[in-house]
C-alpha positions as CSV (number, residue, x, y, z in Angstrom):
1,M,6.5,-8.8,33.1
2,L,2.8,-8.4,33.5
3,S,2.6,-5.2,31.6
4,F,4.4,-6.8,28.7
5,L,1.5,-9.4,28.7
6,K,-1.1,-6.7,28.8
7,N,0.5,-4.9,25.8
8,F,0.8,-8.1,23.9
9,A,-2.9,-9.0,24.5
10,A,-3.9,-5.5,23.5
11,S,-1.9,-5.8,20.2
12,R,-3.3,-9.3,19.4
13,P,-4.4,-9.4,15.7
14,S,-8.0,-9.1,14.9
15,E,-10.1,-10.6,12.2
16,E,-10.6,-7.2,10.8
17,E,-6.8,-6.8,10.2
18,I,-6.8,-10.1,8.3
19,E,-9.8,-9.1,6.2
20,R,-8.3,-5.8,5.4
21,A,-5.2,-7.5,4.3
22,K,-7.2,-9.8,2.0
23,S,-9.1,-6.8,0.6
24,A,-5.9,-5.0,-0.1
25,E,-4.5,-8.1,-1.8
26,R,-7.5,-8.4,-4.0
27,I,-7.1,-4.6,-5.0
28,L,-3.4,-4.7,-5.6
29,Y,-3.6,-7.8,-7.8
30,D,-6.8,-7.0,-9.6
31,P,-5.7,-6.9,-13.3
32,V,-7.8,-3.8,-14.0
33,F,-6.3,-1.8,-11.0
34,R,-2.7,-3.0,-12.1
35,D,-3.5,-1.8,-15.7
36,A,-4.7,1.6,-14.3
37,M,-1.6,1.9,-12.1
38,D,0.7,1.1,-15.0
39,M,-1.1,3.5,-17.3
40,S,-0.9,6.2,-14.8
41,I,2.8,5.8,-14.1
42,K,3.5,5.8,-17.8
43,V,1.5,9.0,-18.4
44,F,3.0,10.8,-15.5
45,Y,6.4,9.6,-16.7
46,E,5.8,11.1,-20.1
47,E,4.6,14.3,-18.5
48,W,7.9,14.5,-16.6
49,L,9.8,14.0,-19.7
50,D,7.9,16.6,-21.7
51,A,7.8,19.1,-18.8
52,K,8.7,22.7,-19.9
53,S,9.2,23.9,-16.4
54,V,10.3,23.0,-13.0
55,E,6.8,23.2,-11.6
56,A,5.4,20.8,-14.4
57,R,8.3,18.3,-13.8
58,E,7.8,18.4,-10.0
59,S,4.0,17.9,-10.4
60,A,4.5,14.8,-12.5
61,W,7.1,13.5,-10.1
62,A,4.6,14.1,-7.2
63,K,1.8,12.2,-9.1
64,T,4.1,9.2,-9.9
65,H,5.2,9.3,-6.1
66,A,1.5,9.3,-5.0
67,I,0.9,6.1,-7.1
68,Q,3.9,4.4,-5.6
69,E,2.9,5.4,-2.0
70,L,-0.5,4.0,-2.7
71,E,0.9,0.7,-3.9
72,Q,3.3,0.7,-0.8
73,S,0.3,1.3,1.6
74,L,-1.6,-1.6,0.1
75,R,1.5,-3.8,0.4
76,S,1.9,-2.6,4.0
77,I,-1.7,-3.6,4.9
78,I,-1.0,-7.0,3.2
79,A,2.1,-7.6,5.2
80,H,0.4,-6.5,8.6
81,G,-2.5,-8.8,7.8
82,E,-0.1,-11.7,7.1
83,Y,1.7,-11.1,10.5
84,A,-1.8,-11.0,12.1
85,E,-2.7,-14.2,10.5
86,L,0.5,-15.9,11.7
87,A,0.0,-14.6,15.3
88,A,-3.6,-15.7,15.4
89,N,-2.5,-19.3,14.4
90,R,-0.1,-19.6,17.3
């Protein structure tokens, strides 16, 4: 039981996690950032549609996927920070 408590204390949320989440949220919901993400996805989708080779199509897909991964990473940081904030308020 004591090791569980040590692990729990070691994994306690920090102010840094909460601040990182707030920063990620500001970035993700910033109108200019959203516009840039949306424009990039549209351009990469059009590249995918117009691709003349498998390599070009795969490249366009990879770029689209990278944008989606970036967004998912930001959402993950936000969720982790929300959890940290809830845990800090207990």
